[in-house]
N, C-alpha and C positions, 0 to 999 in steps of 0.2 A: 222647268228645267228638268233635265234628265238626272238619274241617281248619281252618275258619275260627277256631273258638274256641282252637285250639291253635297258631295262627299266631304265630310270633315277629315282633313288630312291629319294623321297621327305621325308621331316620331318615327315609328317603323316604316310607314309608307314613305316618307321623305328620305330616311336612311337607305332604303332600297333603291330609290332612283339616283340618289347620290353615288351610291356604290356602282351603279351601271355606268354613270359619268366617269368615275375614277377608272373603271375598267377600260374606258375609251381613251385613257390618258389625259383626261382633264383633271387638273389640280385645284381649280377655283373657277368662278363664273356665276352666271345667273341661270338659275333653273326655274322654268315656268311649269306650273301644274295647274290642270284644271280640277278645282276643289273649292269648296266653300272658303270665302275670303275671311276666314277667322283663325286667329292663332293666340294662344294665351300662354304657352309654355316657354317663352323666352328664348335664349340663344344656347346652342350647345356646339360641340366639336365633333367632327367626322374625320377619322383618320388623321387626327392632329390638326385640322384646319377648322377655324371658327365658322359657325353657320348662323346666318340670320334669317329668320322667316317672317314675311310680312304679308298680311292679308290685304288684297288690293280689289275693292269693289268696282273700280272704274279705270279707264285708260289713264287718266290724269294720276290716279294714284299709283299705277304702274310705273309711269315716267318718273315720278317723284322718288320712287324707292330705287329705280336704276340710277338716277342721278346722284343719290345720297350714299350709295353703297360703298362698302369698304373693298377696295380692289385686291386686298390680301386674303380675302375669304370668300365663302360661298353665300350668294343671296338666293333664297328661294321665295318666288312670288306664287301665292295662292290666289287664283282669280276665277270668277265665273264668266268673265267677258269673253265673247267670241273672239276668235283669232282675226277676223275680218275687221272688227271694231279696233282691235289693237294696231293694226297696219304693219306694214313691212318694217318701219323704223323701229318698233318694239321688238318684233320677232328676230330682227337681226342681232340683237343683244342676247338672245336666249341660246342655250345649247341646243344644237340640232335645228335652230332657227324655227322653233315651234313650241306650242304648249304640249307638254307630254301628259298622257293619260296615266294617273296612278295605276300601279300594278299591285293589287292586293295580294296576290299569290307570292310575288316577290318579297313584299313586306312580311308575309307569313314565314317565308324561308328565313328572313333576317331575324324575326322575332324568336323562332325556335332554333336558330344557329344551325341550319340545315342546308344542304345543296339541292336535295331531291324531295319531292312530295309523292307519296303513295297514290297511285291513280284511284284506289278506292275512295280517297278522300274527295277528289274533285269531280269525280264522274257522276255528277248529280245533275238534274235538268237545269238548275241556275248556279253554275259553278261560281261565276263572278260575284252573284248575290251572296253565296255562301262565304267566300273569302271576305267581301266587304262586311258582312255581319259578323264574322269572327273578329275582325280588327276593330269593329265598333264595340263589341261586347267586351273584348279584352284589351283595351288601350293602355291601361296602367297596371296591368297584372304581371307580377313576376313569374313568368313561365319557366317551366324546366326544359333545358335544351332536350331535344329529341335524340335518343341514343342511335349511334351508327350514322349520323348525318341525313337520316330519312325521317321526314315527317309523315308518321302513319295516321290513318283514321282513328285508331284507338287512342294514340297519343294526343291528337288534337281534340277529340271528343271528351276524353277523359279530363283534359285540362279545363275544358269549358264547363263540364259537369261540376267539377270541383270549385271552380272560381266563380261562376255565374250562378249555378243551381245550388251549390253547397249540398251535394248528394251525400258526401262525408265531410266530417271536420278534419280529417287528416289526409292530405293529398296522396300519401303513400299507400293508403288503403284501397285496394283493389274493389271497383265497383261490380257487384253481382246482384243476384235477385234479393238477397237479404238486405243489402244496402238499399236497393231501390224501395223495398217495402218500408223500411225504417224511414227513409228520406220522405216518403209520400205522406208521412205523419207530421212533418214539421209545420209548425203554426204559420210560418212566413212562407210557405211554399207558393201560395197563389201569387204573392207579390213578386217572387223571383221569377216565376213564369211569365207574369205579365210584362216584367222589364225585358225579359229575353225576347218576347215577341215584338215589343215596341222597338227595342234598339237592334237586335239582331235580324229581325225580319223573317219572312216565312222559310226562306231556304235554310237558315240556321235551325228554325224549329223543326223542320221536317227532317233534317240530319240527324239532330241530338235525339229526336223522337225514335228514329229508326235504330240509332245506336244503343239507346237506353232499352229498347225492346230486345235487341240481340243480347245485351248483357243480363237481361232478366231471364235468359233461358226459356224454360217451359212456360214462363208467365209472360213472355214476349207479346203474343196476341192482345192479351188483356191490357198490359202496359201502353201499348201503342193506341188502342181504342180510347182508354181514359185520358191519355195525354192529349189526343186529338180533340177530345169533346170537353176538355177542361174539368175532368172529374178526377184528376190524380189522387187528390185527398181522400177519395173513396176507395182507393185500392185495397186497403186492409179490411175495412167494415164490409165492403160488398163481397170481399173474398170469403168472410165468415158466412154471409148469407148465400153465396154460391153453393156452398156445401149442401144446403137444404134442397137444391135443385137436382141432386144426383140420386137416381134410384127410380123405382117404379111405384111409389106409393100413391094411393088415389089422390088425384088432384095435382100431382107434382108436375105432370107434363104440361098441363095448362099454365101453372105458376112459372114453369121454366121459360115457356114462351113469353109471358108477360115481362118476366125479368130481363131477358135478353133485349127484348123490344124497347122497354123503358129506359134502359141505360146504353142503347145504341151498341149492343154486343152481339148482334146476329151474326151467325156463323161459327160461334163458339161451341165446340163439342162437349159432350159430358165429361170425357177425360180432361178437357181443358178446365172445365168448372171444378172437377175434383182436385186437379193439381192446384189450382188457385186457392181453393179451400184449405188444402193441406199446407201449403206455404204460409198462408195468413195465420192459420192457427198455430203453426210452429213458432211464429214471431210472437204472438200474443202470449203463448204459454211459457216460452222460454227465454225471451229477451227483454220485454217491456217492463218498466217499473209500474207499480200500482196505479198510479195517476194516469199514465199513458193507456194502460190496459183498460181502465174503466171508461176512459174517454172512447176507445175504439169500440168497446162492447155496447156502450149506450148508443153510439151511432149506428152500429149494426141492428140494434133492436128497434131503433127508429125507423130504419129501412123496412124491417119486418113489418111493423105495424102500419107503416104508409102503404105498402103493398097488400096488406090484408092477409099475410100468409102465417099468421101466429100459430095455427094448428100444425103446420109443417115444423116450425121452430121448436115445438115441444119435444122434439127428439134430440135436440142439439145438446151436446156435452159442454158447450161453451156459453151459449146465450142465455139470458136470465129466463126466457120462456122454458127452457129445458129444465132448470132447476125448479121453476114453479110447477111444472107437470110432475116432477118427482115428489115434490111436497104434496100435490093433490093425491098421489098414488099412496104415499105414506100415511096420509090422513085417512083414507079410505080403509087401508089394512088395519090401522088401529081401531077404527070404529067397528069394522067387522070382528076384531079379535075380542071385544068386550062383550060378554054375554048380557042379555036383557036382565037376567036375575041377579041382583047385587051380591047374593050370597054365593054365586057360582064364580069360580076363578077362570081367567082365560086358559085356553088350552096351549100346550106346548106347540102344536102344529100351527095353530092360528098365530101365535107370537113369532114363530119362525118366519112366517110371511112378512110380519113387520120387520124382522130383522134384515131380511132380503131387501125389502123397500128401503130400509134405512141405508144399507150398503150401496144401494143405487144412488141415494142423496149424496152420500159422502164422496162418491166418485166424480160428482160434477165439479167442473173446474171452479165455479164461483162458491161452492159450498163453504170453504174454509172461512171466507170473510163475510158471509151472510149473517145478518142479525137474528134470523130465526133458527140457526143451528143449535145454539145452547139449549133452547126451549125444546126443540124437537129431540135432541139427544137425551134430555133430562126425561122426556116422556117415554121414550124407548126403554130407558133404564128402569123407570118405574113400572112399565109393562112386564120386564123380565122379573122384577121383584114380586109382582102379583101372582105369577105362575110358580115362584120358587116354593120349595117344600121346606118351609121354616118352622121350627119348633119354638114357639113363643110361650110355652108354658114353662113351668119350673120355678126354681128358688129366686129370690130377689137378686142374688149374685149372678146368677144365669141371665136373667133378664137385663141387668146392668151391662154385662159383657155383650149381650145381643144389641143392646143400643149402641155401644161403642163400635161394634164390628159391622152392623147392618142398619139399625134404625136410624142412626145419625145421618148416614149416607142417604136414606130415604128422605129425611128432612132436607138435606142439601139438595137433593134432586127436585124435591117440591118447590123450594125457594126459587130455583132456576126456572122451572116450568111455569110458575105463577108470574114470572115477569112478562110472559107473553111472547107472541111471535108475530111477524108482520106477513100473516098469510091466514086468510079467513078460514078455510076449511080445516087448516091444521090447527088453528086455535080452538075450533069446536071440538075436534078430536082429543086434543090435549085436556080440554076441560072435563071430558068424560073420564080420561085416565086419572086426573086429580081427584075427582069425586069418589072413584072406587078406592084410591089409595087412602084418602081422609077416612073413608069408612073402616078400613082395615087398620090404620093407624090409631084411630080411636079406641078400637078394640083392645089393641096392645097397650095403649096408655092405661086402660082401665085395669088390665091385668097386672101391670107394673104397680099402679097404685094400691091395688089389692095386696101384692106381696109386700109393698111398703108398710101398709097398716099391720100385716101379719108378722113383721120381723123388726121387733124392737131392738134386737141386738145382732145387726148384720155382721157377717163373717168376712166379707170382702174389704177392699180399700176404701176407707173412709177419709173424708177431708181433714178431720182433726187428727189423723194419724199420719197424714201424708208427710209432714216435716219430719217427725221423728223416724218413721219406717223408711222412707224413701230419700228424702233430700239430705239430711244430716249424715247418714251412712256414706252416701256418695261423696260428700264434700270432704270427708276424712282424707280421701285419696285422690280425688280429682276436683280441681276448682270448678265451682258451680255458680251460674247466674240463675237466680229463681225469679221468673217473671209471672206475676199473678195478674191476669187480665180479667178485671171484674166483669162477670156476666157473660164470659166467652163460653158458648155452647160448644158441644162436641161437634156438631154440624158446621159451625163457624170456624172451628179449629182445623177442619179438613183444608179449607183455602189457606189458612195461615201456614200450616206445614207445607203445602205444595208451594208457596211463595219462598219459604225458607230453603226448600231444596233447590229451587232455581238460583238461590243466592249462595249456593255451595254447601249447604248443611245437609247432613244425613240423619235419619231418624233412628232412634235407639229405643228399645223396649226397657222398662224400668221394673224394679222389684222382682226380678227373676221370671218375669212373663216373657212370652214369645211374640206377643202381639201388642198393638197399641192398647193402653190401659185407661180405664176411667176410674173415678172416685164418687163416692156417694156424699152429696151435700147434707149439711145440717138442716133440720126442718125448724120453722118454715125457711124456704131457701131464699134467704135475705142477707144483704151484705153484712149488717152489723152482728149476725150471728155466725153465718158460715165463713165469711173471711176472717172474722177475729179468731174463730176456732182453728182455722187452716194455719195462720201465722203464729198462733200461740202454741200449737201443737197439742191442744186439748180443748174440750168443749168450753166455750167461753163466749160471752156476749160483751160488745164494747165498740169504741170508736177507734180512729187511728191511734190515738194514745195508748190504748190498751193493746193493740195489735203490736205496736213498737215494743213496748214493755215485755209482752210476752215473747216475741221473737227474740229479743237480746237475751232473755232468761234462757230460752231453750238452746241458743248456740253456746252460751256460757256453759251450760251443763254438758255439752257435747265437746267442749274445748275448742270451739271454732270461732270465738270472739275475736274481734279485731285487735291487731296488735297495738300496744300502748301508744297513745298519741295519734292515732288514726281515728276519724270520724266513724260513727256507727253504720254498718253496712246495710241499712234498710231505707228505702226512699219511697215516700208517698208523693201525691201529686204536686204539693207545692214545691218541695225540693226538685222534682223532676222538670217542673215548668220553669225554674229558674236558670234559663239558658242564656248565656252572654250573646251579644250581638255578633253575628257572623258565625256562631257555632250552631250545632244541631243536637247537642247534649250538654246538660248542665256539667260544670267544671267537677263539682264534688262527686257527682255520679261517675263521671269518666274516670276520675282518679281511683275510685274504689274498684272499678272493674279491671283497670290496669294493674291492680296490686293483688295478684292471686296468692302471694305468699302471706302478706299481712292481713288480707281479708279473703280467706278462701271461699267463703259463702257471701254473696250479695243478692239482696232481694229488692225488686222494683215492682210497685204496684201501679198498674194502669187502669184508668177509668173510662177509657174511651167508649168501649162497647156498651157499658151500663149507661152512659150518657146518650147513646143513640135511642135508647128505648124511650127517652123522654123528648128528644129534640128532633131526631131525623128519622130515617126509614131503614132499619136494619134488614128488612127483606130485600131492599134494593142496593145494599152495600156489598161491595167485593172486598172481602177481608185480606187484603194484602199486607206487607210489611210497612207500606207508607201510610195505609189507611189508618192503622192503630198508632195514635200520637206516640212517639219516642221509640217504638218497637224496632224499626229498622236501625237506628243508631245504637241501641243497646246490643242488638245481635252483632252488628258490625264490630263494636268494641270488644265483645265477648270473644268473638273469633280471633282478633288480634292477640288477645290476652291468653288464648288457648284454653278458654273455659268451655265446659259442656254446659248446656242450657236445659233447664226444666221449665216448661210452659204449662201453667194450670189456671184454675179458676176457682172461685167460690161458689158459684152456681151458674146455671145457663139462662136461657129465656125463650119465650114464645113471641110471636110476631102478630100484631093486630091486623086483621084482614077485613075490617070494617063489617064484621058480622057478629061482633061480641055483644053481650047483654050484661048490664049492671045489675047485680043482685044486692039488695039492701040487707047489710049484716052488721051487727053491733060488734065492737071490738075486733076490727079486722086489722091484719098485719099486711101492710103494703096493699097490693091490688089482687093478690091470689090466695090469701090465707085469712082465716078469722077464727075467734074464740067463742062463737055462739055455738057451743057444742050440742045444744038440743035441736039445732036446726041444720039438718043435712038432707040435701035433695040430690036428685040424680045428677051426676057430673061432678060430685063432692065426695070426699072421703075423710073419715075421722082417723087420726093417726096419734098414738100414744107412745111414750117411752123416753128413756133418758136422752136420746138425741133430739127431742123436740124441746127447743128452749123457750119455753113459755112458763108461766108461774106454776100451772098444774101439769106440765109436761104433756099436754095435749092440744091439738090444733086440727081445725078443718082445713083441708086443702082442696083447691079447685083442681080438677082432673081434666074436664072438658076445656078445650082451648077457648071456647067462646064465653066463658065465664070470667068476669072480673067485678071487683068490689069498690072500684073507684073511677075516676074520670078516664076518658079515652086517652091512651098514649100510643106511641109508635109500637111498643111492645111491653111485656110484663115479666115478672118473675115472683117467686114465692110459692108457686103451686107444687103439685105432685106428679106432673108428667116427667117422664125421662129427660125430655129436652130441658126442664128446669132443674131437676134433681141430680143429674149426672154431669160431672165435669170431666174435661180431658186432662190427661197426665202425659205430656209429650216430652220425650228426651231428644235433644239435638247434639250432635257432635260435628267436627270437621276433621279430616284426615283419617287416620286408622281408628278402629273402635277402641275406646278406652277399656282397660281391664275391668272397671266397675259397671260397665254397661254391655248390652248385646245388641247386635244389629236386628232391627225389627224385621218381622216377616211381611207378608203382603198385608197391607192395611185396607185395600179395597175388598169388598165382598164380592163373591164369585160372580153375581149378577151384574156388576157394575161394568164390567168389560167383556164378560163372556158372551159370546153368541148363543142364542136360543136354540136348542136342539129339539128335534121332534120327540114324540113320546117313546119311540122305539130306539133312539139313539142312546148311546152310552155317553154320559155327561163328560165334559173335559174336566179332568181333576187338576187342581192347582198343586204342584210339588213344593212343599216347604222343607228346607233343611233345618235341622235342630241345631242351635248353638251348642258349643261345648259346655259340658258340665250343667246343662239345663234339662230338668225333667220334662218329659212331653206333658201336654195338657189335653184336655177334652176337645179342645178346639183345632188341634193340629191334624192335618191328614197324615196317614201312615207314610213315612218316608220311603222313598224308592232308593234302594241301596244297590249300585252296580257291583257285580263280582269282578274284582280286579284281574282274576285270572283269565276271564273270558270277555271282558268288556271290549267293544269296538275301539274305544280310545287308545287302550293298552296296544292293540294291534296297530293302529294308526301311527302312534309314537314310536313304534319299532321299525317303521319302513324307512327304506332309503330316500324316499321322496320327502318325507317329513324332516329328515336330517338335512337334506339339501336345502329345503325351504327355510328351515330354521336359520341356516348359515346366511341364505340370501337376505333374510329379514333384518340383519344388522344388529344393532343394540336393542335387546328385548328385556323389559323390566319384569315381565311376568315370567313365571317358570313353566316348564313342561308339565309338572303336575297340575298346575292350575289350568293349563290348556286342556289336559286330558280329563280333569274334573268338569269343566264347562261342557265338553262334548258329551260325557256321560250325563250330565244334568239335563241337556237338551234332548238326548235320546230317550230319557226316561219320561218325557211328556208325549201325549198322544199325538199333538200336532208339531212336534219338534221345535217349539218356541218358548221363550221365557221372557217375562218383563225384565227391564234392566235392574230393578231392585232384586229380583231373584238371582240374576248372574252376579250382581255385586256380592251377595251373601255366599254364593258358591266359590267365587274367587277370593273371599275374605277381604274385600276392599270397601271403602267408603263409596257411596253413590256418586260423589262428585269426581271420582276417579275412574269409575268403572268404564266409561265410554272410551277412554284413552287406552285402557287395557284391551277392550274388545277390538279396537282397531289394529292394535299389534297382532293379536291372535288371528284376526282376519287376514292380515298380510301373509301369515304363514299357511293358512288354510286354503286361501284363493290361488290355487295353482295356475299360472299363466293367465291370471286375470278372470278365471271362471269364478262366479261368485258361489262360494260353498256357504260362507257366513254372511248373513244380511242383516244390517241395522236399519229398522224402520220405525223411526220415532222411538216410542217406549218399549219396543220389542226387539229382541234379537232372535233370528230364526237360522236354522241349519237345514241344508238340503242333503239328506242322508244318502240318497242315490248318487248325487254327484260326488259326495265325500268319498264313498266306496270306489267310485270310478276313478277319481283323480289319484287315490292313493294305493289303488290296486288291492283293495281289501274286500273279499266277498262276504257273503252272509255267514 
């Protein structure tokens, strides 16, 4: 049978023929249609008259339907029986005395509520097949009436694309190149296309393919080819590969020919390939979620590998081959930068090449999420440190400050670098860096230990003085939560403070210092001695009971004891772990923190870090607020209660690297100290003095990290390295800086973020502002003070443009003086940029508020949308030339 006779009649087709009969003044009767003799949609009404549809596979069935029909309504007979077989008797009962051929275009007019069809829609080789296919694909779809009474090609194809192919989820969204690219990534795309081909037929497929190609604009030729060859799902992945085919690199012309031939894309020009690549890359970069993006990139990489064009892909800024190539380059520059002689430091020029290679790595699209990035970044930082001109000689106090300001950051970078990378050549290069850093750190550790032995009466901040000299004076005017994290090293505290900042805290310097501070632990650096001394406020050895008694005595002497009837404000492990079901903090602890008037000072002792030295891997632990048990909840409740926080420790720790050696010593204290005073080998040092809490005030401390006196653990403490002997003293606050604290300066050492310069370049100086009423220290850079009479900021603030911008900005919570101070602060740096922490200090705001303030200043300075002030992650930048131009201020 032909297609017409096997057509499954739909309600729109029947309704169209009924309307034609009504137009001929028929009000009821029998309508015979050549169609498949099937009907399952029941009765309906047309123009108020009931319609019964009957499928009649034989002449007998036709006679039966005619004889039983309702004379007051319409009877529609669907049959594939030839008119000759029906005979004149049957035909005499039918309208026009014959079987009518269904008119699909009439049905489409009825479906879309139009009178006219645009010729562009039906002027195709198989116009009837197109109409029948459209009706078959859209039988039960609620279509939108065509505007203006004309069914256009765009309206019909758009309806089909939305309903049958689901090109977009919203029928109101216009289909363009971006929509087609996104649609090509649908998981069920192939099923929809298969259904359309099977039900709609080739005419529908040809029309919708041509229309989608038109809608795709410059991607049209590609879309048309891939749709025709059933490769639509490869539109985006192959687009990324297409970019590799553009240009004149060796081997590219041959690869381009193979690429076009393999995917039946012959005839596409280089501009076509370039446009395809640009559009695909734009979608991947700007619109896809991470899961979809990774799927596309993996598919593109698979195409590259299957075609053997990995060498071309090494230039890609999107594909993993490009990132791997950049890692290779970084690895080579690192290897080249390290001299063969271990005593020779890398040169600035060589390290600058490493910096350039590292910047290339960071610019690759996949870099931020690649697992090798932390290790690679740590290696680059360590290389910067190796060439830094650091003075590691001097007093114990100077070496302690150096550890807080630089050495602990080296330790932190070493920990990250040692976690490894997923890239062989880079791993080998990082191993070279680690070896050189370990050599230098070992020498620094020995200088520190020697100073420790030579200084029985240190002048700097000591653990036993921390309570009386820092914490109690602060608590007199500002409610304080003291958190003692047992075994928290200064290196581990770096991550803790970073996590606290993300939670809304700002860091404060304590004790009149301008920077982050550290204290010296009691010797040997063990909990029973150093923590007890810390909480008692004097040199003392003992257990939790002694710590509690000494702490309560100290706060009574300071007049900070708990109000009558309230529990003591110090909590050890048992009290902290007594957490009710459904809560995350013990009730007694939460109540104490929430009572700043009755208990101005609350202390909590956390054991998690010390526990990791025995049971887990401190080197593989990320020290977040959630990692350290109870810390997140403690800080949250302190924030709610308006408390400032002091985080400190009793001692630090070192990490077992599976290279340690056990030395047999009598009378050892823990793993890293012993009392066999007549046995001192290389890597050990004898320390005497009142701060050595042994019977004879003398102890031998391990200085080499590979020495231990007991069984293998995950980590150790007790020895004389700065990682064990120096503890962090961190101040935290929220909101504005309390009067009793001062905003901390830059905590990162210069080499942590600063690009390496060549030997002839002037190093970039970090500008620090000195807090009010704070004497400068040896560790401060000389402040740059702008002359208010001649500063550019003063000129800017006096212009009519600034006045107009200030009014346009609306409600501004920052002042004009703050805006001027920020401009001058940025101009005082050689590269016209500041870290957000520096900007916060200049504006006199907490770090959690500085971004909002900068956005307001940006609204004022960015005249007509031109970006004068830019916020780029942790950095704020000023375009001085554009600033002068926009505000009409010359040099």
